[in-house]
N, C-alpha and C positions, 0 to 999 in steps of 0.2 A: 235731815232735812226740813224744812218750813213750808207747811200747807196752809193755805188760807181755804175756808170753808163758808159758802153763805148755807142759809139750811130755814129750814121752821122744821118744829116739832113734831107739826101734824101730818107732814110730809114723808107717805113712806118709801120715795126714792134716795130720799134724804138719808134716811135709816141704813137702807141698803148700801148705796154707794160709801156711805161709812166704814160700813162692816167690809165691802169689797174691796176699799183698801186699804182698810189695816190686815187683811189677809195675805194680800196680795206684798204687800210693805216687807210682814212677817214672813214670808215664803224667801224672799228677796234677800230678804236681812238689813235692811233700809230703816233706822231709825227715824221716826215723824215726830216733827215738830207743830201739833196743829194749832188751829187759832180759830176759832170760832165768830163768827159773824152772822147777824139775826136777817131774817127777810121774812117778813110774815106774808102769807098768801091771802090773809082777808084780813085787813087791820082793821075795817070796821065792823069782826065778829062781836057779840054776844059774850057772855061768859060762858054761855052755854046754850046752846040751841034747843029748841021746843020741841024738832024734830028728830027722827031718826038720820042715823051721819048718811045712810042710802037715800032716802027721800031728798038729804039734802042737796048733793052730789049730782041725783038724779036732775034736780029743778036749775042748779046752777051749770051745768054743762048740757041741759036740753037732751036730755036723754031720758030713757024709761026705766021701772023700774027693776028689769029685767036687762036690759045693757048694761045697769050700773052694778047689779050684781056680779052680773058676769067679768068686768072690768076689777072689781075689788077680789074675787079669785083668781085672776090671774097674775093681778099685783102681791097678794099671798104665797102664791107657791114661788114668786121668781124670791120673796123676800124668806121662804123657806128654804130655798137653795144656799142662802147664806146664814143659815143657824137662827133667821128671827120667826117668830110664832105669832105671823100678824091676825090679831082676830078681832076683822072685821066688823064682825055683826055686832060686837058692842062697842067699838069704837065712839069715843064721846068725846067732839072735837069741839073749841072753843077760841074766845080771841088768845093769841098767847105771846101778847107782851109783858107782860108778867114775867111768861117763863124766859122769856127773853135776856129781861133786866137780871134776872137769878142765875139765869147761863153769865149774864160776864161780871156780876159777882164773886161766882167758883172760879171762872177764869182767873180775877186777881187773886186768887189765891192757887191756882198751879191745879184747879179741878175742873177744868172746864170741858173735858172732852168726858168727864166721869159722871157732869151734871148733863150732857147732850143723853149720852147715852142712857140715863137716870129718864128723864123727859121722854124719850123715844119708847123704851119699854112701857113706862107706866101709859102710855098714850096707847100703844099697838098693840099690845099682851096686856096689859091689863083692863083695858079700856074705862083708865079712869077719867073725871071731868078735868081737862086737862087746862083749862079754864079758867076755872074758879079757885078761889086763894087759899082755901084750905088744903084741895091737890097740891097746888105751887109749894104749901109749906111742907108737905107731907114729904115730897120729894129731897126738898133741901135739906131735912135733915136723915133724909137717908145718904146724901152724901158727907155729911157730917158737917155742914154750915151753921155757925152759931145763928140761934132761934133768935136771938135780940138784934142780930144784926138785919136778919133776912126781913121781919117785922118793921125794923125802919127803912128800908127799901122799899117794901111794899106800900107803907104809909108815905113815902115822898114819891119826888121824881128822881132818887135815884139811879143814874144808869140809864133812864130817859134818852137822854144823848148820843150815850153809845149806840142805841139800837136805831137812834134817828141817824146817824151817821153813817152807821154801817148801809142802811138800806140808800141811804142817799147817791153812798159812795158806787153801789150795784147800779140802782140804775143811769145813773147821771155821767158815770165815767166808763165802768164796766160793760156797759147795756145789758144786764143782766134782766133776762124774763120769765126765767123758771128755774128751780132748783131740784138739785143740788147743785154747787156751781164751785169748782174749785182752781185754784192758782199756786202752782208749781213753784217755788221758789221766788216768787215776788215775780217771774219770766212767763210763764206760760199756763196758758186759760185751758179750762176744759169743764164742760158742762155737760151733766147731767151723771146718772149712775149708768157708767160706760163698761163693758165687757172688764175682764180681769184682765186681757191681754191688752187692752189700751192704757188700762190703769197701769199696765209695768211698765209699755212706754213711753209715757210720760213723764214717771218715775225715773225710768235710765236717761230719757233725753234732758229732764231738770239735772242729773247729775252731771251730765256733758257739758264741757264748756260750752260747746256748739248750740246751746237750747234757745228757741228761739220762739216766738209768742205764740204759733198754733201750733196744733199737733193733727195728724190724720185722726179722726174719730167719728163713730158709729151717730145715728139719731138717738142719744141718749135719753132713758127714760128720767124725765123731769114733771114737776108739778108745774103749774102756772094758773091762771086763769082762765083759761080754755080746756085745760084736762091735766088727767094724774091716771097714764096707765101703759100698761109697757107697750113698745113702739111696733109695731110690723116691720119684719124682715125683708 
């Protein structure tokens, strides 16, 4: 089944949603063809921030440091339930434009999901400086991308139009305000890192010839300009 996913590599719920969808599909015996799409949560971010991630998020969301730390601990607990070690204390955010371009390069070679996984893990588990060129090059090498080709992309505007097209489509046609955002079989939309049962329902409904454009969904966990936290039930 084709699943289009809009995400950003510094969005913990995008990683959680990826793992959750993969686990549900595996348990249901459904093979996925995932098409990854770019969505920058902070297009104007520098390559590297001069404050900690906690301080940056506190300022961005108008929270205290203590409130932000609690938010990050809650996200880490949700991540751990899907087998993800989110080491939020050493998260090293930055501009993700180059990461998205390399993901598009990888996707052109059938390695899109491997690239997403590698960038997610590098940022959330390893705490690598995701916006720095050296980090992007290192992650690209891990999944077997040709170094000369990666250098060419980073030295040029290659795949920049892919990133901008994805974001234009998200904003202007799909009305995406936060990620992750999923479209199943190009017919059924789902927003947020939904519970497993909602993902299963979406997969089953997409398989059905009766699939519609909406599905009953909970207040899914998303990252956007206003927040990035586990929603209250």
